[in-house]
N, C-alpha and C positions, 0 to 999 in steps of 0.2 A: 470432450470438454468438461463434462460433469465430474469426471474423476479428478481432473486438475483443479476444478473449483472446490471440491472436497478437500484436496490437499491444502489449498489456500486457507480454507476455514480451519483446518487443523493447525496450521502454522500460527494463525491468529490466536487460537485457543492456547497454544503453547506459549506464545508471547505474553498473553494475559496472565498466565500462571507464573511466568518469570517476573512480570511486573509486580505481581502480588508478593513474590518472594523478596524482591528488592525493597518493597514498601515495608515488609515485616522486619527487614534488616536496617531500617531507617535510612534507606538509600532512595529518597523520594525523587531526586532528579533522574536517576536511572529508571525508576519506575515510570515516571511521566514520559520519558523518551521511548521506553519500550511499549507503552500504551499507544503512543502515536504510530509506531510501526505496526502494531496489531490493527489499529484503525484502518491503515492503508490496505492491508491484506483483506480485511473485512469489506472495505469499499469495493475492491476489485472483484471479490467473490460475489458480492451482492449485485454488482452491475452484470457480471456473467450470468447469474441465475435469472435475472430479469431478461437478458438477451436470449437465453435458452428458451424461455417461455414464449417470447414474442416473435422469434424468427425460426425459420426452418434450419435443420441441422447443418446443411451445407453452407449456410451464411453466418452461423453463430460466431465462429472465430474471427471472421472479417469484421463483423459489427462490433464485437467485444473490443478488438484491438483499436478500432476507430474511436470508440467511446473512451478508451484509456488514453489515447492521444490528446483528448480534450482536457483531461484532468489537470495536468501540470501547469496549464496556462496561468491560472491565478496564483499558484504556488510560486512560479517564477517572478511574477509581478511583486508578490509579497516579499520574496527574497531580495529583490533589487531595492525595494523600499527600505527594508530592514538594514541592508548594507549601507544605503545612502544616509540613513539616520544613525549609523553606528550601533544598532541594536543587535549585538552578537547573539544573544539568547534567541531572539526571534529568527534571526538568520539561520541558526543551527537547526531550529525546528523545521523551517522550510526546506533546508538541505536534506534533512532526514526524510521528509515526505518524498522528495524527488528520488533519493537513493532507494527508498523502499519500493517505489513504483518501478524503478529500473530493475530491482531485484526480481519483482514479480514477472516482468517482461522477459528477463534473462532466463528465469526458470521455465517459462512457457516455451521460449524458443529452443532451449536445450532439450526439453521434452519432445518437441516436434522433430528435432534433428536426431534424437537418440532412439 
């Protein structure tokens, strides 16, 4: 689990570096969206690190996955509200959060299967 969390932290760091490059190229929208993706990876890694400290090794993955299941609830509510109010920019941000979380989970499950 710790190795996977380190990978998430590295992905977040790479995304932050990419966001800085976008900002330097005056591509602020791309920079902002990339920062959001980085934040999601960092959140997932942080939750995992807390779980690893608080739970025995045999329960860490189960508890981490359960915590991640709770994350998107508010994002989905915010997405629905943005869509209802025709706020395409806010909807795109919420969709990006959900997609980033799905990517984290897909990476985790692919690693477990591989």
